[in-house]
KEKE-3310 file (N, C-alpha, C; in steps of 0.2 Angstrom, whole numbers, plus 5000, padded with zeros to 4 digits):
npx = (5487:5497:5508:5520:5522:5532:5546:5543:5535:5518:5499:5483:5475:5483:5482:5467:5465:5473:5465:5453:5458:5462:5450:5443:5451:5448:5435:5433:5441:5433:5421:5425:5427:5432:5445:5444:5455:5461:5464:5465:5474:5483:5496:5503:5501:5509:5521:5523:5524:5536:5545:5543:5549:5562:5565:5563:5573:5584:5585:5592:5589:5584:5575:5565:5562:5556:5546:5538:5535:5527:5516:5512:5512:5510:5499:5489:5485:5482:5471:5463:5461:5453:5442:5438:5432:5423:5415:5401:5389:5381:5377:5384:5397:5393:5392:5405:5410:5403:5408:5421:5418:5413:5422:5432:5424:5423:5437:5439:5430:5431:5443:5442:5431:5442:5449:5441:5437:5449:5449:5438:5442:5453:5465:5471:5481:5481:5491:5500:5504:5490:5480:5479:5469:5469:5476:5493:5497:5489:5488:5488:5474:5468:5473:5468:5453:5449:5449:5439:5428:5426:5421:5409:5404:5401:5391:5382:5376:5372:5367:5354:5340:5344:5359:5361:5357:5366:5377:5375:5375:5388:5398:5395:5399:5414:5418:5418:5427:5439:5440:5442:5453:5464:5473:5482:5485:5474:5465:5465:5465:5451:5445:5447:5441:5428:5426:5427:5416:5406:5408:5405:5391:5374:5370:5380:5386:5379:5382:5396:5395:5390:5399:5410:5407:5404:5418:5425:5418:5422:5436:5435:5434:5441:5451:5453:5457:5470:5478:5480:5488:5500:5507:5513:5523:5538:5538:5537:5525:5526:5525:5530:5544:5551:5547:5553:5567:5567:5563:5573:5584:5580:5580:5595:5598:5593:5601:5612:5607:5598:5592:5589:5584:5581:5577:5564:5559:5572:5573:5576:5589:5598:5597:5602:5616:5613:5604:5602:5595:5593:5595:5587:5572:5563:5563:5558:5550:5548:5548:5538:5531:5522:5529:5542:5541:5538:5548:5560:5557:5554:5562:5566:5559:5547:5542:5538:5529:5518:5514:5509:5500:5491:5486:5480:5469:5462:5458:5450:5440:5435:5430:5420:5411:5408:5401:5397:5385:5371:5369:5382:5389:5390:5401:5411:5414:5416:5428:5437:5438:5443:5456:5460:5460:5472:5483:5482:5483:5495:5506:5510:5512:5513:5504:5501:5511:5507:5500:5486:5482:5487:5481:5467:5468:5471:5458:5449:5452:5450:5436:5431:5437:5430:5416:5417:5419:5409:5397:5386:5393:5407:5405:5393:5383:5372:5356:5344:5333:5336:5340:5352:5350:5348)
npy = (5483:5473:5460:5447:5430:5420:5421:5427:5441:5446:5451:5456:5456:5446:5435:5434:5430:5419:5410:5409:5403:5390:5386:5384:5374:5364:5362:5358:5346:5339:5337:5333:5341:5345:5356:5372:5378:5382:5393:5407:5415:5407:5403:5416:5420:5410:5413:5426:5421:5414:5423:5431:5424:5424:5437:5437:5430:5436:5449:5462:5460:5443:5439:5449:5450:5438:5439:5449:5442:5433:5441:5449:5442:5427:5425:5433:5429:5414:5418:5424:5412:5404:5411:5409:5397:5399:5411:5408:5414:5428:5435:5431:5436:5451:5452:5451:5462:5472:5472:5475:5487:5493:5493:5502:5513:5516:5518:5528:5538:5541:5548:5559:5565:5571:5578:5587:5594:5600:5609:5618:5623:5630:5624:5616:5618:5617:5616:5608:5593:5581:5579:5562:5548:5534:5526:5530:5539:5550:5548:5533:5531:5536:5526:5514:5516:5520:5510:5501:5510:5510:5498:5499:5509:5502:5494:5503:5509:5498:5487:5478:5481:5480:5480:5488:5500:5500:5501:5515:5521:5519:5522:5536:5540:5535:5544:5557:5553:5551:5564:5572:5566:5573:5568:5569:5559:5550:5558:5557:5544:5542:5551:5544:5533:5537:5542:5530:5523:5532:5530:5517:5515:5518:5530:5539:5551:5560:5558:5560:5574:5578:5573:5580:5593:5592:5589:5601:5610:5606:5609:5623:5624:5632:5625:5614:5619:5627:5616:5609:5618:5620:5610:5617:5625:5627:5622:5617:5603:5600:5586:5583:5587:5580:5567:5566:5566:5552:5545:5546:5541:5528:5522:5522:5515:5503:5501:5496:5485:5476:5464:5457:5467:5477:5468:5461:5473:5480:5492:5504:5503:5498:5511:5521:5524:5531:5541:5557:5561:5549:5547:5554:5561:5564:5553:5540:5524:5517:5517:5524:5523:5513:5504:5505:5501:5488:5482:5485:5480:5466:5463:5459:5448:5449:5460:5457:5447:5454:5462:5453:5449:5460:5460:5448:5449:5461:5455:5444:5452:5460:5452:5445:5456:5459:5449:5439:5432:5441:5444:5445:5454:5468:5467:5463:5473:5482:5477:5478:5492:5494:5490:5499:5510:5506:5506:5520:5527:5521:5526:5537:5533:5519:5505:5494:5485:5484:5480:5479:5483:5474:5463:5467:5469:5456:5450:5456:5452:5437:5438:5443:5432:5421:5424:5422:5408:5402:5410:5407:5398:5398:5409:5410:5418:5430:5429:5436:5443:5447:5461:5473:5483:5501)
npz = (4604:4613:4618:4625:4621:4628:4621:4609:4601:4601:4596:4599:4588:4581:4588:4587:4573:4573:4580:4574:4562:4568:4573:4561:4555:4563:4563:4549:4548:4557:4550:4539:4528:4510:4507:4499:4488:4475:4463:4453:4459:4466:4460:4460:4474:4480:4475:4481:4495:4495:4492:4503:4512:4509:4510:4524:4530:4524:4530:4541:4556:4559:4568:4569:4555:4552:4562:4556:4543:4547:4551:4541:4529:4529:4539:4535:4522:4523:4532:4522:4513:4523:4522:4509:4510:4519:4517:4508:4503:4498:4510:4520:4515:4516:4531:4532:4527:4533:4545:4545:4541:4552:4561:4554:4555:4569:4572:4564:4566:4579:4578:4568:4578:4585:4578:4572:4583:4587:4575:4578:4590:4586:4590:4581:4567:4550:4543:4549:4555:4556:4572:4580:4587:4588:4579:4574:4566:4555:4541:4541:4546:4534:4526:4530:4530:4516:4506:4512:4510:4497:4495:4502:4495:4483:4487:4491:4479:4472:4479:4488:4500:4516:4515:4506:4512:4524:4516:4510:4522:4528:4518:4518:4531:4529:4519:4527:4537:4530:4524:4535:4541:4534:4525:4511:4502:4504:4501:4486:4483:4488:4479:4466:4469:4470:4456:4450:4454:4449:4435:4433:4433:4425:4424:4422:4419:4426:4439:4438:4437:4448:4457:4453:4455:4469:4474:4468:4477:4489:4490:4491:4503:4518:4528:4519:4508:4512:4516:4505:4498:4506:4499:4489:4494:4501:4516:4533:4534:4521:4510:4497:4495:4506:4503:4490:4493:4501:4492:4482:4490:4491:4479:4476:4487:4480:4469:4473:4480:4471:4469:4482:4489:4504:4513:4525:4537:4534:4529:4536:4542:4532:4523:4528:4523:4512:4514:4520:4532:4540:4552:4561:4567:4558:4550:4539:4539:4527:4510:4506:4493:4483:4473:4476:4490:4490:4483:4490:4503:4499:4489:4472:4468:4478:4472:4459:4461:4468:4459:4449:4457:4460:4446:4443:4454:4448:4437:4442:4449:4440:4430:4438:4442:4429:4425:4435:4447:4451:4466:4470:4463:4467:4478:4469:4462:4473:4478:4468:4466:4478:4478:4467:4475:4484:4476:4471:4484:4487:4480:4486:4499:4513:4509:4512:4522:4535:4550:4550:4538:4529:4533:4530:4515:4511:4516:4508:4495:4498:4499:4486:4480:4486:4480:4467:4467:4473:4468:4459:4453:4444:4437:4428:4416:4421:4425:4412:4418:4431:4438:4443:4458:4457)
capx = (5487:5503:5511:5524:5522:5539:5552:5538:5528:5511:5494:5478:5474:5486:5478:5461:5468:5476:5459:5449:5462:5461:5443:5441:5454:5445:5428:5435:5443:5427:5415:5428:5426:5438:5447:5445:5461:5463:5462:5471:5479:5487:5504:5506:5502:5515:5527:5523:5525:5543:5548:5543:5553:5569:5566:5564:5581:5590:5583:5597:5587:5580:5569:5560:5560:5551:5538:5534:5534:5521:5511:5511:5511:5507:5493:5484:5484:5480:5464:5459:5459:5447:5436:5434:5429:5417:5410:5398:5384:5382:5375:5390:5401:5391:5395:5413:5412:5401:5412:5427:5417:5411:5430:5435:5419:5423:5442:5439:5425:5435:5449:5437:5429:5447:5452:5435:5437:5453:5448:5433:5444:5458:5471:5476:5483:5481:5498:5504:5501:5484:5481:5476:5468:5471:5482:5500:5498:5482:5487:5486:5467:5463:5474:5463:5446:5447:5447:5432:5422:5424:5416:5403:5399:5397:5384:5377:5374:5371:5365:5347:5338:5349:5364:5362:5356:5372:5383:5375:5379:5396:5401:5395:5405:5421:5419:5418:5433:5444:5440:5445:5460:5468:5477:5481:5485:5467:5458:5467:5461:5444:5444:5448:5434:5421:5426:5425:5408:5402:5409:5402:5384:5372:5370:5389:5386:5375:5386:5402:5395:5389:5405:5415:5404:5406:5425:5426:5416:5427:5442:5434:5433:5447:5456:5455:5463:5476:5481:5483:5493:5505:5512:5517:5527:5544:5537:5535:5520:5526:5527:5533:5551:5553:5547:5559:5573:5566:5564:5580:5588:5579:5584:5602:5599:5592:5605:5618:5604:5592:5588:5586:5583:5584:5574:5560:5561:5578:5575:5580:5597:5602:5596:5606:5622:5611:5599:5605:5592:5592:5595:5582:5565:5559:5565:5553:5552:5547:5549:5531:5530:5521:5533:5548:5539:5539:5555:5564:5555:5554:5567:5563:5554:5542:5540:5535:5524:5513:5511:5505:5493:5485:5483:5475:5464:5459:5454:5444:5435:5431:5425:5415:5408:5403:5398:5395:5379:5369:5370:5389:5392:5392:5407:5417:5416:5419:5435:5439:5439:5448:5463:5462:5462:5477:5487:5484:5487:5502:5511:5513:5513:5513:5497:5503:5516:5505:5496:5479:5482:5490:5475:5462:5471:5469:5452:5445:5454:5446:5429:5430:5436:5424:5411:5418:5419:5402:5393:5383:5398:5410:5404:5389:5380:5367:5349:5342:5327:5338:5342:5354:5347:5352)
capy = (5478:5468:5456:5443:5423:5417:5426:5430:5446:5444:5455:5454:5455:5440:5429:5432:5427:5411:5407:5409:5398:5385:5384:5382:5368:5360:5359:5355:5339:5335:5337:5329:5344:5347:5364:5375:5384:5384:5399:5412:5418:5402:5404:5422:5419:5406:5417:5430:5417:5412:5430:5434:5420:5425:5444:5437:5427:5441:5454:5463:5455:5438:5438:5455:5449:5432:5441:5453:5438:5430:5445:5453:5438:5421:5424:5435:5424:5409:5419:5422:5404:5404:5415:5407:5392:5399:5415:5406:5417:5435:5438:5431:5442:5456:5452:5454:5470:5478:5471:5480:5495:5495:5494:5508:5519:5516:5520:5535:5543:5545:5553:5564:5570:5575:5585:5593:5599:5606:5614:5622:5627:5633:5622:5614:5621:5611:5615:5603:5585:5581:5573:5556:5544:5526:5527:5534:5543:5553:5544:5528:5532:5536:5519:5508:5518:5521:5503:5499:5515:5508:5492:5501:5514:5500:5490:5510:5509:5492:5480:5478:5480:5482:5478:5495:5506:5500:5505:5521:5524:5518:5527:5543:5539:5534:5551:5562:5552:5553:5571:5574:5564:5578:5564:5571:5554:5547:5562:5557:5539:5542:5554:5537:5528:5541:5541:5523:5521:5534:5527:5510:5517:5519:5537:5541:5558:5565:5556:5563:5580:5579:5571:5586:5600:5591:5589:5607:5614:5604:5613:5630:5625:5634:5621:5610:5623:5628:5609:5608:5623:5617:5606:5621:5629:5623:5624:5611:5600:5599:5580:5583:5587:5574:5560:5565:5564:5547:5540:5545:5537:5521:5520:5522:5508:5497:5500:5492:5478:5476:5457:5456:5473:5478:5463:5465:5478:5481:5498:5510:5502:5499:5516:5525:5529:5535:5546:5562:5562:5543:5546:5560:5559:5564:5547:5536:5516:5513:5523:5528:5523:5505:5501:5505:5497:5480:5480:5486:5475:5459:5461:5460:5443:5451:5465:5454:5444:5458:5465:5447:5447:5464:5458:5442:5452:5464:5451:5440:5456:5463:5447:5445:5462:5460:5441:5436:5432:5448:5447:5446:5458:5474:5465:5462:5478:5485:5476:5481:5499:5495:5488:5505:5515:5505:5508:5527:5529:5518:5530:5542:5530:5513:5503:5487:5484:5486:5473:5480:5484:5467:5457:5470:5466:5449:5449:5459:5446:5432:5439:5441:5425:5417:5425:5417:5401:5400:5413:5405:5390:5398:5416:5411:5424:5433:5430:5444:5446:5449:5468:5476:5489:5506)
capz = (4610:4611:4624:4623:4622:4629:4618:4604:4602:4597:4597:4600:4582:4579:4591:4584:4567:4573:4584:4568:4557:4571:4572:4554:4553:4567:4559:4542:4550:4561:4545:4532:4521:4507:4508:4492:4488:4468:4459:4449:4464:4470:4460:4462:4481:4482:4473:4487:4501:4494:4492:4509:4517:4507:4513:4532:4532:4523:4533:4546:4561:4558:4573:4567:4549:4553:4564:4550:4538:4549:4552:4535:4523:4531:4542:4532:4516:4527:4534:4514:4512:4527:4520:4503:4511:4523:4515:4503:4501:4499:4517:4524:4512:4519:4537:4533:4524:4538:4551:4542:4539:4559:4564:4552:4558:4577:4573:4561:4568:4584:4576:4566:4582:4589:4572:4571:4590:4586:4571:4581:4595:4583:4591:4576:4562:4545:4539:4554:4556:4561:4578:4580:4593:4590:4575:4576:4560:4551:4534:4543:4546:4527:4523:4532:4529:4510:4503:4515:4509:4491:4495:4504:4491:4478:4490:4491:4472:4469:4483:4489:4506:4522:4513:4503:4517:4526:4511:4512:4530:4530:4513:4520:4538:4525:4516:4532:4540:4525:4523:4542:4540:4531:4522:4504:4498:4505:4495:4480:4483:4488:4473:4461:4471:4468:4449:4448:4455:4444:4428:4433:4433:4419:4425:4424:4418:4431:4444:4437:4437:4455:4460:4451:4459:4476:4475:4470:4483:4496:4488:4493:4511:4520:4531:4516:4502:4515:4518:4499:4497:4509:4495:4485:4498:4506:4523:4538:4532:4514:4510:4491:4496:4510:4499:4484:4497:4503:4486:4480:4495:4491:4473:4477:4490:4476:4465:4477:4481:4467:4468:4487:4493:4512:4518:4529:4542:4533:4526:4540:4543:4526:4518:4531:4520:4506:4516:4525:4537:4542:4560:4563:4569:4552:4545:4539:4540:4522:4505:4504:4486:4482:4470:4480:4496:4488:4480:4496:4508:4498:4483:4465:4468:4480:4467:4453:4464:4470:4453:4447:4462:4458:4440:4445:4457:4444:4431:4445:4451:4434:4427:4443:4441:4423:4423:4441:4451:4453:4472:4471:4459:4471:4481:4466:4459:4479:4480:4461:4467:4484:4474:4463:4481:4487:4471:4470:4490:4488:4475:4491:4506:4514:4509:4515:4527:4543:4553:4549:4530:4526:4534:4525:4509:4509:4517:4503:4490:4499:4498:4479:4477:4486:4475:4460:4469:4476:4466:4453:4451:4438:4432:4422:4414:4426:4421:4410:4423:4437:4438:4449:4460:4454)
cpx = (5492:5506:5516:5522:5529:5543:5548:5533:5523:5505:5489:5475:5476:5483:5471:5461:5469:5471:5455:5453:5461:5455:5441:5445:5451:5439:5429:5436:5437:5421:5418:5426:5433:5439:5448:5452:5463:5460:5466:5476:5483:5495:5506:5507:5508:5521:5528:5526:5534:5548:5549:5548:5561:5569:5567:5571:5586:5590:5589:5594:5582:5574:5564:5557:5556:5545:5535:5532:5527:5515:5508:5510:5507:5500:5487:5482:5481:5472:5460:5457:5453:5441:5432:5431:5423:5412:5406:5392:5385:5381:5381:5396:5399:5393:5402:5415:5409:5404:5419:5425:5415:5419:5433:5430:5422:5432:5442:5435:5428:5440:5446:5436:5435:5450:5447:5435:5443:5453:5444:5436:5450:5465:5475:5476:5484:5487:5502:5501:5495:5485:5477:5475:5471:5476:5488:5500:5491:5482:5486:5478:5463:5467:5470:5456:5443:5444:5440:5427:5423:5420:5408:5398:5397:5391:5378:5374:5369:5366:5357:5346:5344:5355:5366:5361:5363:5377:5382:5378:5386:5399:5400:5400:5412:5422:5421:5426:5439:5446:5444:5451:5465:5474:5476:5482:5479:5463:5460:5464:5454:5441:5442:5442:5429:5420:5424:5419:5405:5402:5405:5394:5381:5371:5376:5388:5384:5380:5393:5401:5393:5395:5410:5412:5405:5414:5427:5425:5420:5432:5442:5435:5440:5452:5459:5461:5469:5481:5484:5488:5499:5510:5515:5522:5532:5544:5537:5528:5520:5528:5531:5541:5553:5553:5551:5565:5573:5567:5570:5585:5585:5580:5590:5602:5598:5596:5612:5615:5599:5589:5586:5583:5586:5582:5568:5562:5569:5580:5579:5588:5600:5601:5601:5614:5619:5605:5602:5602:5588:5591:5591:5576:5561:5560:5558:5555:5551:5548:5543:5530:5529:5525:5540:5547:5540:5545:5560:5563:5557:5558:5562:5557:5548:5539:5535:5529:5517:5510:5506:5499:5489:5482:5477:5469:5460:5454:5449:5439:5430:5427:5419:5409:5404:5398:5396:5388:5377:5371:5377:5393:5394:5400:5411:5419:5420:5427:5440:5443:5442:5454:5465:5465:5469:5483:5488:5486:5494:5508:5515:5514:5513:5506:5497:5505:5515:5501:5489:5479:5483:5484:5468:5463:5468:5462:5448:5447:5450:5438:5426:5431:5432:5417:5412:5418:5413:5396:5390:5388:5402:5407:5399:5385:5374:5361:5346:5335:5330:5342:5346:5352:5351:5348)
cpy = (5473:5465:5451:5435:5419:5423:5429:5435:5444:5451:5452:5451:5448:5434:5427:5428:5420:5407:5405:5403:5391:5382:5381:5375:5362:5357:5356:5348:5336:5334:5333:5334:5344:5354:5365:5380:5386:5388:5402:5415:5414:5404:5411:5423:5416:5409:5421:5427:5417:5419:5432:5431:5422:5433:5443:5435:5431:5447:5454:5458:5450:5438:5443:5454:5442:5433:5446:5448:5435:5434:5449:5449:5432:5420:5428:5432:5417:5411:5421:5415:5403:5405:5412:5401:5393:5404:5413:5408:5425:5438:5438:5437:5450:5457:5454:5460:5474:5477:5475:5487:5497:5496:5501:5515:5521:5520:5528:5540:5547:5550:5558:5568:5575:5581:5589:5597:5604:5611:5620:5627:5631:5632:5617:5618:5617:5610:5610:5597:5584:5577:5567:5553:5537:5525:5531:5539:5546:5548:5537:5526:5530:5528:5514:5510:5517:5514:5500:5503:5512:5502:5494:5505:5510:5495:5497:5510:5503:5486:5482:5478:5484:5483:5486:5500:5506:5503:5512:5524:5524:5521:5533:5546:5539:5541:5556:5559:5553:5560:5574:5571:5569:5574:5566:5565:5550:5551:5559:5549:5538:5547:5548:5533:5531:5540:5535:5520:5525:5532:5521:5511:5520:5527:5541:5548:5563:5563:5558:5570:5582:5577:5578:5591:5598:5592:5598:5612:5612:5609:5620:5630:5628:5631:5616:5613:5624:5621:5607:5613:5622:5615:5610:5627:5624:5625:5616:5609:5598:5592:5579:5582:5581:5567:5561:5562:5555:5542:5540:5541:5529:5518:5518:5516:5502:5497:5496:5485:5477:5469:5455:5461:5474:5472:5466:5468:5480:5487:5503:5509:5502:5505:5522:5528:5533:5540:5551:5562:5555:5543:5551:5557:5561:5557:5543:5528:5513:5519:5526:5528:5514:5502:5499:5500:5490:5478:5480:5482:5467:5457:5460:5454:5446:5455:5462:5449:5448:5461:5461:5447:5453:5463:5453:5445:5456:5461:5446:5445:5459:5458:5445:5449:5461:5453:5437:5435:5439:5449:5448:5451:5465:5472:5465:5468:5483:5483:5479:5488:5501:5494:5496:5511:5513:5506:5516:5528:5527:5522:5534:5540:5523:5509:5496:5484:5487:5480:5474:5479:5477:5463:5460:5469:5460:5448:5451:5454:5440:5432:5439:5435:5420:5418:5424:5409:5399:5405:5411:5398:5392:5404:5414:5418:5426:5432:5437:5447:5448:5455:5470:5483:5495:5513)
cpz = (4610:4619:4621:4624:4623:4625:4612:4605:4598:4599:4598:4594:4579:4582:4588:4577:4568:4577:4579:4564:4562:4572:4566:4553:4557:4565:4553:4544:4552:4555:4539:4527:4517:4506:4501:4493:4481:4466:4456:4452:4468:4468:4462:4471:4483:4481:4480:4493:4501:4494:4499:4514:4515:4510:4520:4533:4530:4526:4540:4553:4559:4563:4570:4561:4548:4557:4559:4545:4539:4549:4545:4529:4525:4533:4539:4525:4519:4529:4528:4513:4516:4524:4514:4504:4515:4521:4508:4500:4502:4505:4521:4521:4515:4527:4538:4530:4530:4544:4550:4543:4548:4562:4561:4554:4565:4577:4569:4563:4575:4583:4573:4571:4585:4584:4572:4578:4590:4581:4573:4585:4593:4586:4586:4570:4556:4541:4544:4552:4559:4568:4577:4587:4594:4585:4577:4571:4557:4544:4536:4544:4538:4523:4523:4529:4520:4506:4505:4511:4502:4490:4497:4499:4485:4481:4490:4485:4469:4473:4485:4497:4511:4520:4511:4508:4522:4521:4512:4517:4530:4524:4515:4526:4534:4522:4522:4536:4536:4524:4529:4543:4538:4527:4514:4500:4499:4501:4490:4479:4483:4482:4466:4463:4468:4461:4447:4448:4449:4438:4428:4432:4428:4418:4426:4424:4423:4437:4445:4440:4445:4458:4460:4456:4467:4478:4475:4474:4489:4495:4491:4500:4514:4522:4525:4510:4506:4515:4510:4497:4500:4504:4489:4488:4502:4513:4527:4535:4524:4513:4503:4492:4500:4508:4494:4486:4498:4496:4482:4483:4493:4485:4472:4482:4485:4471:4467:4478:4477:4467:4475:4491:4501:4516:4522:4534:4541:4531:4530:4542:4537:4521:4522:4526:4515:4507:4521:4532:4541:4549:4563:4564:4563:4547:4545:4538:4533:4517:4504:4497:4486:4479:4473:4487:4495:4486:4485:4500:4506:4491:4478:4465:4471:4475:4462:4456:4466:4464:4450:4452:4461:4450:4440:4448:4454:4440:4435:4446:4446:4431:4432:4442:4435:4421:4429:4443:4453:4460:4474:4469:4463:4475:4476:4464:4467:4479:4473:4463:4473:4483:4471:4469:4483:4483:4472:4478:4491:4484:4481:4498:4505:4514:4509:4521:4534:4544:4550:4541:4528:4526:4529:4518:4507:4511:4511:4496:4492:4499:4490:4477:4479:4483:4469:4462:4470:4472:4459:4451:4444:4433:4427:4423:4419:4422:4419:4414:4430:4435:4444:4451:4458:4454)
residu = (MET:ARG:TRP:LYS:LEU:GLY:PRO:PHE:PRO:THR:THR:LEU:LEU:GLU:ILE:ALA:ILE:LEU:VAL:SER:ILE:ALA:VAL:PHE:VAL:PHE:GLU:THR:ALA:ARG:GLU:ARG:ARG:GLN:VAL:VAL:TRP:ARG:SER:ALA:LEU:VAL:TRP:PRO:GLY:LEU:LEU:PHE:VAL:VAL:ALA:GLY:ALA:ILE:ALA:ALA:VAL:THR:ALA:PRO:SER:LEU:MET:HIS:GLY:VAL:GLY:LEU:TYR:ARG:ALA:TYR:ILE:LEU:GLU:PRO:ILE:LEU:PHE:ALA:VAL:VAL:LEU:ILE:ASN:VAL:VAL:ARG:THR:PRO:ARG:ARG:ALA:PHE:ILE:VAL:ALA:ALA:ALA:LEU:ALA:ALA:GLY:ALA:ALA:ALA:ALA:GLY:LEU:THR:ASN:SER:ALA:VAL:VAL:LEU:MET:GLY:LEU:LEU:SER:ARG:THR:TYR:ASP:VAL:ARG:GLU:THR:PRO:PRO:VAL:VAL:ILE:TYR:SER:THR:ALA:ASN:ALA:VAL:ALA:LEU:TYR:VAL:VAL:PRO:ILE:THR:ALA:VAL:MET:GLY:SER:LEU:ALA:LEU:TYR:ALA:ARG:GLY:ARG:GLU:ARG:ILE:ALA:GLY:ILE:VAL:PHE:PHE:ALA:ALA:GLY:VAL:VAL:VAL:THR:GLY:LEU:SER:PHE:SER:ARG:GLY:GLY:TRP:MET:ALA:LEU:ALA:ALA:VAL:VAL:VAL:GLY:LEU:ALA:LEU:SER:HIS:ARG:ARG:ARG:LEU:ILE:LEU:LEU:GLY:VAL:ALA:LEU:LEU:GLY:GLY:GLY:GLY:LEU:LEU:LEU:VAL:PRO:PRO:ILE:PHE:HIS:ARG:ILE:VAL:VAL:GLU:THR:GLN:ASN:VAL:TYR:GLY:ASN:THR:VAL:PHE:SER:ARG:LEU:GLU:LEU:TRP:THR:ALA:ALA:VAL:LYS:LEU:LEU:GLU:HIS:ARG:PRO:ILE:LEU:GLY:ALA:GLY:LEU:SER:GLY:PHE:GLN:ASP:ARG:VAL:ALA:PRO:TYR:TYR:ALA:ARG:ALA:GLN:THR:SER:ALA:ASN:PHE:ILE:ASP:PRO:HIS:ASN:ILE:VAL:LEU:ASN:PHE:TRP:VAL:GLU:MET:GLY:LEU:LEU:GLY:LEU:ILE:ALA:ILE:VAL:TRP:ILE:PHE:ILE:ALA:VAL:PHE:ARG:VAL:ALA:TRP:ARG:GLY:TRP:ARG:ARG:GLY:ASP:ALA:ASP:TRP:ARG:PRO:TYR:HIS:LEU:GLY:VAL:LEU:LEU:ALA:MET:VAL:ALA:VAL:ILE:VAL:HIS:GLY:MET:VAL:ASP:VAL:PRO:TYR:PHE:LYS:ASN:ASP:LEU:SER:LEU:GLU:PHE:TRP:THR:LEU:ILE:GLY:VAL:THR:TRP:ALA:GLY:ILE:GLN:TRP:GLY:GLY:ARG:GLY:LEU:LYS:GLN:ALA:ARG:PRO:ASP:VAL:GLN:LEU:ALA:ALA)
# end
């Protein structure tokens, strides 16, 4: 849902973010509260902001670059700062997680219904690109849904009461949506999440066995089997060959621009001399690999910043899961596995440079950051008499 405010394009999502930030600033000033912002993520986050600013200035189109800088970097990070100050209890963390899950379910199940109708009526051949409803590609469905599924799966295993029930419901919905997205990258990311959840549990061997049997059973389902077989054949629908060409072109581009990359929104223009299909409809707007994506879009400094951010998030979430307050621990594990999903799916796709994905990424970081800030004040050891639901 897009329109313009004067010469500047905007979206309903952006307006909602800006209104949230404005209300937070107003309430903070009125109540004279001090804004909490210090954490292990401050320095990598600032480096990310600086790298983004450089990438916007060096982009082929300054207007477009600044627009993406605003939508992909500044606004999501500011929203994360709002969350760390507002999400002070596990109940509020659940509201955030449940809202994300509800949005993912609404978009995902709608898309799944269309895919299912296509399969039943035999109007959809799994060797072709799956049909979509809200998103422009089926991969975009899985990119958004799987990280949320990781959080809800953690709640399903370790939360209590209605949080656990909601976790079970939304985890099941996420599995269905990801399966019917026919996104092979999404399947890999979901498999990594399921394995991570199983390994985290004291009955890990049983859960791993169930996961293995379930995954093996799904591979025997004809549409899923045929979708995977496509990758072994040089036919339409095979993404291996197209991505190899794209990655090769991106590497050649980086050989000539190793420091600055192509700039925000600059990949399509600047990869053209190195990519034979740059002017065809088969062209991609990003390299479809998480390392190449950040290097091309934000330069070497941006790549260093995002690696630093991932390391910081993993450390914070892991410490929160192992030593944090009992009611917060499921959220820390969920965020940790969500980051795993981002990396796994990101090996073959673009898990960040979209409006919804960048906001989701920093929202999840804000939740685990809030858990560290308010969950027992400094990662104190959980009381021995407090047991996680299992």
